[in-house]
Structure formats: C-alpha cells, structure tokens
Wavefront OBJ file of the C-alpha trace (Angstrom):
o trace
v -4.851 -18.026 -12.048
v -2.469 -19.501 -9.492
v -4.012 -21.585 -6.721
v -3.376 -19.774 -3.405
v -3.471 -22.962 -1.366
v -0.007 -23.649 0.022
v 1.488 -20.425 -1.328
v 3.356 -18.304 1.223
v 3.269 -14.511 1.020
v 5.172 -12.001 3.156
v 3.407 -8.663 3.809
v 5.108 -5.676 5.429
v 3.164 -3.076 7.378
v 0.421 -5.657 7.831
v -0.951 -4.441 11.155
v -3.137 -1.598 9.843
v -4.461 0.240 6.810
v -3.687 -1.146 3.367
v -1.373 -3.835 4.736
v -4.011 -5.216 7.103
v -6.620 -5.201 4.342
v -4.250 -7.114 2.058
v -3.448 -9.621 4.806
v -7.134 -10.207 5.549
v -7.927 -10.592 1.851
v -5.119 -13.095 1.293
v -6.035 -15.033 4.429
v -9.620 -15.337 3.185
v -8.341 -16.662 -0.143
v -6.282 -19.396 1.503
v -2.723 -18.084 1.420
v -0.220 -18.787 4.176
v 1.078 -15.497 5.526
v 4.179 -14.053 7.140
v 3.215 -10.626 8.428
v 5.692 -7.931 9.403
v 5.195 -4.719 11.379
v 7.159 -2.530 13.763
v 4.787 -3.352 16.633
v 3.854 -7.039 16.622
v 1.503 -6.508 19.583
v -0.750 -4.399 17.356
v -1.695 -7.174 14.940
v -5.393 -7.859 14.496
v -6.475 -10.784 16.675
v -7.972 -12.499 13.613
v -4.561 -12.626 11.946
v -3.462 -15.806 13.683
v -3.537 -19.546 13.223
v -1.543 -22.370 11.719
v -1.072 -20.582 8.392
v -0.141 -17.161 9.807
v 3.040 -15.965 11.501
v 4.019 -12.473 12.629
v 7.440 -10.920 12.930
v 8.893 -7.541 13.839
v 9.772 -5.511 10.746
v 11.921 -2.388 10.657
v 12.478 -1.137 7.125
v 15.731 0.551 8.144
v 17.324 -2.485 9.820
v 19.051 -4.917 7.444
v 19.654 -7.481 10.201
v 15.980 -7.458 11.116
v 14.956 -7.841 7.473
v 17.192 -10.862 6.982
v 15.882 -12.382 10.204
v 12.275 -12.030 9.006
v 13.024 -13.816 5.739
v 14.904 -16.561 7.602
v 12.074 -16.986 10.107
v 9.567 -17.279 7.269
v 11.659 -19.992 5.627
v 12.016 -21.800 8.947
v 8.251 -21.753 9.453
v 6.991 -22.539 5.952
v 9.973 -23.845 3.973
v 9.356 -21.628 0.938
v 8.326 -18.091 -0.064
v 6.093 -17.473 -3.082
v 5.197 -13.822 -2.724
v 6.259 -10.538 -1.155
v 4.080 -7.480 -0.633
v 6.129 -4.372 0.157
v 3.474 -2.218 1.760
v 5.150 -0.492 4.714
v 5.814 3.168 4.065
v 5.876 6.605 5.657
v 4.944 10.135 4.650
v 6.704 13.220 5.966
v 6.426 16.875 5.049
v 9.360 17.704 2.778
v 9.394 20.076 -0.161
v 12.123 21.128 -2.518
v 12.886 24.351 -0.630
v 13.445 22.691 2.759
v 17.032 22.973 3.963
v 16.539 20.281 6.624
v 16.878 16.956 4.789
v 16.024 14.614 7.659
v 12.504 13.964 6.365
v 13.881 13.245 2.885
v 16.353 10.753 4.342
v 13.705 9.015 6.460
v 11.358 8.481 3.505
v 14.206 7.332 1.277
v 15.238 4.732 3.856
v 11.731 3.338 4.435
v 9.972 3.810 1.092
v 12.821 3.003 -1.294
v 15.699 1.170 0.381
v 13.448 -0.962 2.594
v 11.533 -2.578 -0.295
v 14.731 -2.926 -2.323
v 16.384 -4.813 0.525
v 13.371 -7.066 1.101
v 13.283 -7.986 -2.584
v 16.989 -8.754 -2.570
v 16.656 -10.997 0.493
v 13.553 -12.815 -0.735
v 14.596 -13.145 -4.380
v 16.443 -16.485 -4.116
v 13.317 -18.034 -2.611
v 10.979 -16.349 -5.094
v 13.139 -17.679 -7.921
v 12.969 -21.189 -6.438
v 9.167 -20.922 -6.437
v 9.081 -20.730 -10.236
v 6.100 -18.375 -9.919
v 7.332 -15.858 -7.368
v 5.411 -12.634 -7.044
v 6.260 -9.174 -5.713
v 3.662 -6.456 -5.208
v 5.068 -3.059 -4.329
v 2.450 -0.711 -2.898
v 3.799 2.497 -4.382
v 1.458 5.436 -5.070
v 0.395 7.631 -7.947
v 3.002 9.925 -6.375
v 5.503 7.550 -7.947
v 4.171 8.518 -11.381
v 3.677 12.291 -11.155
v 4.234 15.222 -8.801
v 0.831 16.674 -7.947
v 1.697 18.823 -4.919
v 4.664 20.229 -2.986
v 5.427 16.910 -1.285
v 8.738 16.547 -3.072
v 10.320 14.118 -0.624
v 7.430 11.654 -0.694
v 7.290 11.723 -4.492
v 11.062 11.254 -4.741
v 10.925 8.161 -2.551
v 8.000 6.715 -4.507
v 9.640 7.407 -7.886
v 12.619 5.474 -6.530
v 10.331 2.631 -5.472
v 9.016 2.469 -9.050
v 12.606 2.108 -10.249
v 13.095 -0.738 -7.770
v 9.970 -2.461 -9.121
v 11.097 -2.321 -12.714
v 14.639 -3.353 -11.852
v 13.303 -6.393 -9.987
v 11.088 -7.335 -12.956
v 14.118 -7.365 -15.206
v 16.384 -9.187 -12.760
v 14.231 -12.266 -12.200
v 11.863 -12.479 -15.164
v 13.513 -15.572 -16.626
v 13.047 -17.355 -13.286
v 9.285 -16.831 -13.234
v 9.269 -13.891 -10.819
v 6.708 -11.229 -11.703
v 6.697 -7.784 -10.080
v 3.774 -5.354 -9.983
v 3.757 -1.763 -8.770
v 0.345 -1.008 -7.260
v -0.135 2.761 -7.484
v -3.201 4.151 -5.718
v -4.224 7.749 -5.212
v -5.979 8.596 -1.945
v -6.824 5.550 0.195
v -9.014 5.847 3.288
v -6.395 5.022 5.945
v -4.719 6.731 8.894
v -2.268 8.384 6.483
v -5.077 10.365 4.841
v -7.207 10.829 7.980
v -6.489 14.553 8.171
v -7.722 15.279 4.659
v -11.181 16.618 3.864
v -10.790 16.604 0.078
v -11.652 14.124 -1.151
v -13.749 12.978 1.839
v -12.928 9.483 3.156
v -16.054 7.931 1.667
v -14.909 9.019 -1.801
v -11.396 7.636 -1.404
v -10.250 4.166 -2.483
v -11.248 1.692 0.206
v -8.439 -0.531 1.538
v -10.432 -3.723 0.918
v -10.861 -2.835 -2.748
v -7.166 -2.126 -3.177
v -6.420 -5.430 -1.442
v -8.388 -7.288 -4.100
v -6.163 -5.756 -6.776
v -3.059 -6.862 -4.892
v -4.520 -10.369 -4.751
v -5.061 -10.319 -8.515
v -1.416 -9.387 -9.090
v -0.297 -12.247 -6.844
v -2.540 -14.770 -8.584
v -1.942 -13.956 -12.264
v -0.013 -16.662 -14.124
v 3.482 -16.093 -15.488
v 1.948 -15.480 -18.909
v -0.213 -12.521 -17.798
v 2.004 -10.150 -15.839
v 1.096 -6.540 -15.041
v 4.030 -4.199 -14.432
v 1.883 -1.393 -13.020
v -1.642 -0.952 -11.696
v -2.683 2.725 -11.562
v -5.733 3.228 -9.354
v -7.575 6.474 -8.637
v -10.728 7.498 -6.806
v -11.347 10.457 -9.111
v -10.346 11.728 -12.535
v -6.599 11.798 -12.956
v -4.762 12.673 -16.158
v -2.476 9.671 -15.571
v -5.350 7.179 -15.900
l 1 2 3 4 5 6 7 8 9 10 11 12 13 14 15 16 17 18 19 20 21 22 23 24 25 26 27 28 29 30 31 32 33 34 35 36 37 38 39 40 41 42 43 44 45 46 47 48 49 50 51 52 53 54 55 56 57 58 59 60 61 62 63 64 65 66 67 68 69 70 71 72 73 74 75 76 77 78 79 80 81 82 83 84 85 86 87 88 89 90 91 92 93 94 95 96 97 98 99 100 101 102 103 104 105 106 107 108 109 110 111 112 113 114 115 116 117 118 119 120 121 122 123 124 125 126 127 128 129 130 131 132 133 134 135 136 137 138 139 140 141 142 143 144 145 146 147 148 149 150 151 152 153 154 155 156 157 158 159 160 161 162 163 164 165 166 167 168 169 170 171 172 173 174 175 176 177 178 179 180 181 182 183 184 185 186 187 188 189 190 191 192 193 194 195 196 197 198 199 200 201 202 203 204 205 206 207 208 209 210 211 212 213 214 215 216 217 218 219 220 221 222 223 224 225 226 227 228 229 230 231 232 233 234
C-alpha cells in the first residue's frame, strides 16, 4: 500500500456528506488535503491545519476549476490524488419536456469531474502513482427507477472514469469508480426505504475510497460496487 504521508489529495464537495467523510478519513490517515466546495464557510472546523487547505469549487466554472488546481500546486507543490465527489440530483425522467434538470446534472455530474481530471492529470502523471476516485453511484451501472437524468449523468461519469484509466495508465495513474447505492446523507434524507440506519454509512464508504487511493500501481480496481441490500449487480 502507498504511504499517505506527504501525498496530496484534492476532494470536491468536501464540506458535507460523503465528501466530508472522505476528507476526515484521509486526514486521519495522514494525507495532505485540498478541499473544494461551493461554500467555503461551511467547512467543518476540524478540517484545518498545516496540511489542509480549502478552496471554492463550482463544477460548472472552468476558470474556478483551474484556479483550484493552481492554488493546490502553489500550496503543496504536487498533486497525488483527486476525489471527484461533488454531485447533484434533480428530478428528471424520460418523459419530461423541460430539459433544464438534465442539463444541470450533466454539467455537474459528468463535465465537472471530466474537467477536474483533465486539469489535474499532468500533476497526477508527474506523481508516478497518481490516483483518481470518482464517486459515481450504482445508478451509473443500471437504471432502477424513473430518474433518467441522474442515471444518464452517472453513466457518463463511468465513461469518464474508464477513459481516464486508459489515458494515463502508462504514467502510473489509476482511476477507480466508487459506486454506492443508498448512502445516509442529506441527498437521501427524504427516503424511508431503506431507513437511514440500513443505508451505507458515509464513514464506511470513505474507507473504501481510502483503499482505492492507497493501492499500489500493481493492484488497481476499476470499479467498486457497494450496496446496503441485495442488488442483482453485486
């Protein structure tokens, strides 16, 4: 396993939910962190210190994305990992004539991670053991309900993951798509089935992200499918 000491990882959407759990997990393991979120004032007070920086992140703003990567390089001098966690869910099914929700999810869930990978890739290549973890969803593997727009954006994110694996494999960059089912976060707070206590807990999912970041070049995992209940995909 790779030693986390001195390794720098960028995490988007790191102020709450899965992103915060991943940031806390990586901080505990000794990583240096560059944390991005739309509202930097909302970061957990514990996510601070010499080895942690925060930066505004807007998945739809290319200038902002480039500035975050540049600020991370200015602070730490290298980038060893990227966790694309930020994402949104909107109601959009195949019979909806209004495509605004489709466009919003496409921009944040698919184009945002693609752009972040493109911007970080030169630095991940220079690392020799660069890592990308894309927090996708089992909705990127199958369509289980009428949420067509969300599934479309997550299928696209899976394509981005596999394209990135191919693009930088020879340079030691390894890319993993982390695909959970229901996770007990704000996004699933309105659901009663399954109940929150039976959903995947963010801290447990964070440990899997940490495994993907720490595996050596010789033990890469393209996809991690994670469910809280029986699923025909797993």
